BALOBA-1460 file (C-alpha; in Angstrom, 3 decimals):
// residues 156
<rec num="1" residu="m" x="-20.500" y="78.287" z="-87.744"/>
<rec num="2" residu="i" x="-17.181" y="76.527" z="-88.140"/>
<rec num="3" residu="s" x="-16.607" y="73.721" z="-85.614"/>
<rec num="4" residu="l" x="-13.106" y="72.596" z="-84.708"/>
<rec num="5" residu="t" x="-12.247" y="69.413" z="-82.837"/>
<rec num="6" residu="i" x="-9.300" y="70.334" z="-80.620"/>
<rec num="7" residu="d" x="-6.854" y="67.704" z="-79.399"/>
<rec num="8" residu="i" x="-7.259" y="67.766" z="-75.619"/>
<rec num="9" residu="g" x="-3.570" y="68.574" z="-74.986"/>
<rec num="10" residu="l" x="-3.996" y="71.914" z="-76.743"/>
<rec num="11" residu="m" x="-6.809" y="72.936" z="-74.391"/>
<rec num="12" residu="t" x="-4.827" y="72.468" z="-71.182"/>
<rec num="13" residu="p" x="-3.855" y="75.740" z="-69.480"/>
<rec num="14" residu="p" x="-1.515" y="77.462" z="-69.551"/>
<rec num="15" residu="l" x="-1.694" y="77.776" z="-73.304"/>
<rec num="16" residu="k" x="1.801" y="77.696" z="-74.774"/>
<rec num="17" residu="n" x="0.598" y="77.963" z="-78.332"/>
<rec num="18" residu="t" x="-0.068" y="81.437" z="-79.734"/>
<rec num="19" residu="a" x="-2.317" y="80.030" z="-82.462"/>
<rec num="20" residu="m" x="-4.541" y="78.376" z="-79.825"/>
<rec num="21" residu="t" x="-4.890" y="81.747" z="-78.117"/>
<rec num="22" residu="v" x="-6.094" y="83.189" z="-81.446"/>
<rec num="23" residu="l" x="-8.572" y="80.322" z="-81.917"/>
<rec num="24" residu="q" x="-9.939" y="80.842" z="-78.393"/>
<rec num="25" residu="r" x="-10.318" y="84.556" z="-79.083"/>
<rec num="26" residu="w" x="-12.260" y="83.780" z="-82.262"/>
<rec num="27" residu="e" x="-14.475" y="81.407" z="-80.291"/>
<rec num="28" residu="h" x="-15.128" y="84.165" z="-77.751"/>
<rec num="29" residu="e" x="-16.029" y="86.475" z="-80.657"/>
<rec num="30" residu="g" x="-18.551" y="83.887" z="-81.887"/>
<rec num="31" residu="k" x="-16.719" y="83.098" z="-85.125"/>
<rec num="32" residu="l" x="-16.171" y="79.387" z="-84.431"/>
<rec num="33" residu="a" x="-16.724" y="76.629" z="-81.887"/>
<rec num="34" residu="l" x="-13.903" y="74.705" z="-80.207"/>
<rec num="35" residu="i" x="-14.847" y="71.179" z="-79.169"/>
<rec num="36" residu="a" x="-12.383" y="69.173" z="-77.082"/>
<rec num="37" residu="a" x="-11.548" y="65.716" z="-78.471"/>
<rec num="38" residu="d" x="-13.223" y="62.946" z="-76.531"/>
<rec num="39" residu="r" x="-10.673" y="60.795" z="-74.717"/>
<rec num="40" residu="r" x="-12.815" y="57.666" z="-74.504"/>
<rec num="41" residu="a" x="-11.333" y="54.783" z="-76.423"/>
<rec num="42" residu="i" x="-13.438" y="52.579" z="-78.623"/>
<rec num="43" residu="s" x="-13.037" y="48.970" z="-79.554"/>
<rec num="44" residu="p" x="-11.034" y="48.253" z="-82.707"/>
<rec num="45" residu="d" x="-14.099" y="46.418" z="-84.051"/>
<rec num="46" residu="s" x="-16.644" y="49.150" z="-83.457"/>
<rec num="47" residu="p" x="-17.874" y="51.160" z="-86.423"/>
<rec num="48" residu="a" x="-18.295" y="54.886" z="-86.368"/>
<rec num="49" residu="p" x="-21.850" y="56.145" z="-85.930"/>
<rec num="50" residu="q" x="-23.622" y="56.598" z="-89.252"/>
<rec num="51" residu="r" x="-23.408" y="60.065" z="-90.771"/>
<rec num="52" residu="s" x="-26.145" y="61.766" z="-92.701"/>
<rec num="53" residu="a" x="-25.616" y="62.749" z="-96.316"/>
<rec num="54" residu="e" x="-25.554" y="66.466" z="-95.448"/>
<rec num="55" residu="p" x="-22.818" y="68.327" z="-97.288"/>
<rec num="56" residu="r" x="-19.767" y="69.151" z="-95.192"/>
<rec num="57" residu="s" x="-18.245" y="72.576" z="-95.013"/>
<rec num="58" residu="n" x="-15.884" y="73.910" z="-97.661"/>
<rec num="59" residu="w" x="-12.919" y="72.455" z="-95.715"/>
<rec num="60" residu="a" x="-13.563" y="68.983" z="-97.133"/>
<rec num="61" residu="p" x="-12.013" y="68.455" z="-100.555"/>
<rec num="62" residu="s" x="-14.371" y="68.218" z="-103.490"/>
<rec num="63" residu="s" x="-12.439" y="65.256" z="-104.894"/>
<rec num="64" residu="r" x="-12.919" y="62.998" z="-101.866"/>
<rec num="65" residu="s" x="-14.598" y="59.662" z="-102.262"/>
<rec num="66" residu="k" x="-18.259" y="60.343" z="-101.527"/>
<rec num="67" residu="k" x="-18.895" y="56.667" z="-100.959"/>
<rec num="68" residu="m" x="-16.499" y="56.511" z="-97.999"/>
<rec num="69" residu="a" x="-16.653" y="60.101" z="-96.748"/>
<rec num="70" residu="e" x="-20.431" y="60.296" z="-96.422"/>
<rec num="71" residu="s" x="-21.417" y="56.700" z="-95.719"/>
<rec num="72" residu="g" x="-20.007" y="56.393" z="-92.203"/>
<rec num="73" residu="n" x="-17.170" y="54.149" z="-93.370"/>
<rec num="74" residu="a" x="-14.649" y="55.865" z="-91.106"/>
<rec num="75" residu="k" x="-14.282" y="52.675" z="-89.117"/>
<rec num="76" residu="f" x="-11.454" y="51.795" z="-86.810"/>
<rec num="77" residu="k" x="-9.717" y="49.437" z="-89.229"/>
<rec num="78" residu="s" x="-10.013" y="51.761" z="-92.209"/>
<rec num="79" residu="i" x="-8.540" y="54.744" z="-90.333"/>
<rec num="80" residu="a" x="-5.865" y="52.505" z="-88.775"/>
<rec num="81" residu="g" x="-4.938" y="51.436" z="-92.302"/>
<rec num="82" residu="v" x="-4.258" y="55.068" z="-93.198"/>
<rec num="83" residu="l" x="-2.417" y="56.163" z="-90.040"/>
<rec num="84" residu="f" x="-0.546" y="52.905" z="-89.423"/>
<rec num="85" residu="p" x="-0.382" y="51.229" z="-92.848"/>
<rec num="86" residu="r" x="2.224" y="48.625" z="-91.955"/>
<rec num="87" residu="r" x="0.651" y="47.614" z="-88.640"/>
<rec num="88" residu="d" x="-2.040" y="45.118" z="-87.679"/>
<rec num="89" residu="a" x="-5.019" y="47.130" z="-86.360"/>
<rec num="90" residu="q" x="-5.512" y="44.494" z="-83.642"/>
<rec num="91" residu="k" x="-2.003" y="45.069" z="-82.280"/>
<rec num="92" residu="l" x="-1.987" y="48.848" z="-81.802"/>
<rec num="93" residu="n" x="-1.104" y="50.300" z="-78.419"/>
<rec num="94" residu="m" x="-3.579" y="52.315" z="-76.341"/>
<rec num="95" residu="t" x="-2.176" y="55.670" z="-77.518"/>
<rec num="96" residu="e" x="-2.665" y="54.687" z="-81.153"/>
<rec num="97" residu="i" x="-6.168" y="53.363" z="-80.428"/>
<rec num="98" residu="n" x="-7.063" y="56.688" z="-78.784"/>
<rec num="99" residu="q" x="-5.705" y="58.613" z="-81.786"/>
<rec num="100" residu="i" x="-8.017" y="56.669" z="-84.067"/>
<rec num="101" residu="a" x="-10.921" y="57.060" z="-81.631"/>
<rec num="102" residu="h" x="-10.448" y="60.845" z="-81.718"/>
<rec num="103" residu="l" x="-10.681" y="60.864" z="-85.511"/>
<rec num="104" residu="i" x="-13.793" y="58.649" z="-85.499"/>
<rec num="105" residu="k" x="-15.455" y="60.948" z="-82.943"/>
<rec num="106" residu="h" x="-14.452" y="63.994" z="-85.008"/>
<rec num="107" residu="h" x="-15.846" y="62.375" z="-88.172"/>
<rec num="108" residu="s" x="-19.152" y="61.419" z="-86.571"/>
<rec num="109" residu="s" x="-19.516" y="64.877" z="-84.990"/>
<rec num="110" residu="k" x="-19.240" y="66.480" z="-88.443"/>
<rec num="111" residu="n" x="-16.788" y="69.082" z="-87.193"/>
<rec num="112" residu="d" x="-14.804" y="70.879" z="-89.871"/>
<rec num="113" residu="i" x="-11.153" y="70.532" z="-88.808"/>
<rec num="114" residu="f" x="-9.315" y="68.265" z="-86.366"/>
<rec num="115" residu="v" x="-6.687" y="70.507" z="-84.736"/>
<rec num="116" residu="t" x="-3.677" y="68.788" z="-83.179"/>
<rec num="117" residu="e" x="0.073" y="68.965" z="-82.722"/>
<rec num="118" residu="n" x="0.400" y="65.192" z="-82.373"/>
<rec num="119" residu="p" x="3.252" y="64.113" z="-84.658"/>
<rec num="120" residu="s" x="1.494" y="60.829" z="-85.533"/>
<rec num="121" residu="y" x="-1.066" y="62.704" z="-87.617"/>
<rec num="122" residu="f" x="1.705" y="64.561" z="-89.437"/>
<rec num="123" residu="a" x="4.129" y="61.643" z="-89.918"/>
<rec num="124" residu="e" x="3.723" y="61.880" z="-93.661"/>
<rec num="125" residu="e" x="1.740" y="64.440" z="-95.638"/>
<rec num="126" residu="r" x="0.140" y="61.661" z="-97.663"/>
<rec num="127" residu="y" x="-1.552" y="60.274" z="-94.519"/>
<rec num="128" residu="r" x="-3.317" y="63.592" z="-93.981"/>
<rec num="129" residu="e" x="-4.265" y="63.680" z="-97.655"/>
<rec num="130" residu="l" x="-5.684" y="60.157" z="-97.478"/>
<rec num="131" residu="l" x="-7.756" y="61.034" z="-94.389"/>
<rec num="132" residu="k" x="-9.116" y="64.012" z="-96.320"/>
<rec num="133" residu="v" x="-9.847" y="62.113" z="-99.539"/>
<rec num="134" residu="y" x="-11.305" y="58.901" z="-98.085"/>
<rec num="135" residu="f" x="-13.127" y="60.199" z="-95.013"/>
<rec num="136" residu="g" x="-13.397" y="63.979" z="-95.375"/>
<rec num="137" residu="i" x="-11.263" y="64.385" z="-92.229"/>
<rec num="138" residu="v" x="-9.143" y="67.533" z="-92.335"/>
<rec num="139" residu="v" x="-6.213" y="67.498" z="-89.888"/>
<rec num="140" residu="m" x="-4.282" y="70.716" z="-89.258"/>
<rec num="141" residu="s" x="-1.943" y="72.167" z="-86.683"/>
<rec num="142" residu="p" x="-3.187" y="75.219" z="-84.776"/>
<rec num="143" residu="e" x="-0.939" y="77.444" z="-86.901"/>
<rec num="144" residu="e" x="-2.267" y="75.956" z="-90.146"/>
<rec num="145" residu="t" x="-5.844" y="76.396" z="-88.912"/>
<rec num="146" residu="v" x="-5.300" y="80.063" z="-88.057"/>
<rec num="147" residu="g" x="-3.633" y="80.621" z="-91.441"/>
<rec num="148" residu="a" x="-6.502" y="78.921" z="-93.277"/>
<rec num="149" residu="m" x="-9.092" y="81.032" z="-91.433"/>
<rec num="150" residu="e" x="-7.159" y="84.220" z="-92.083"/>
<rec num="151" residu="r" x="-6.995" y="83.441" z="-95.809"/>
<rec num="152" residu="s" x="-10.516" y="82.141" z="-96.354"/>
<rec num="153" residu="k" x="-12.474" y="84.283" z="-93.893"/>
<rec num="154" residu="s" x="-10.191" y="87.327" z="-93.745"/>
<rec num="155" residu="w" x="-10.087" y="87.030" z="-89.949"/>
<rec num="156" residu="n" x="-7.207" y="88.560" z="-88.045"/>
């Protein structure tokens, strides 16, 4: 089953996003699982829990760095370096720390796609590509997620 980490803001009723309504319908139909992002912050020095070497779903790119994507190297500082490349990881604000914590939790949970509308994750397309290549983290908007499922699974 496909597991999606959903940014907590997208799960708050009333749903204003049509794509989220579609994802919830698919969850009700048993096609996928929606898991709310954990809001707990983690220390900038704490590593992500170790991941097993199990293969990820077909959402992870085949060209990603196996060394980083499968070894549990999605640590705070390495993800901060991708999302906030010109910032000192020790000087991020609480919102930025929580954004990184969500990605670390998503990575360690082995969910397939991190679904969010947060503009920080979409600031530049290359940041999303780097998250995918280095850590196997796929970040999509709800609309992109629905489109990807419709194309790959022929769901409607």
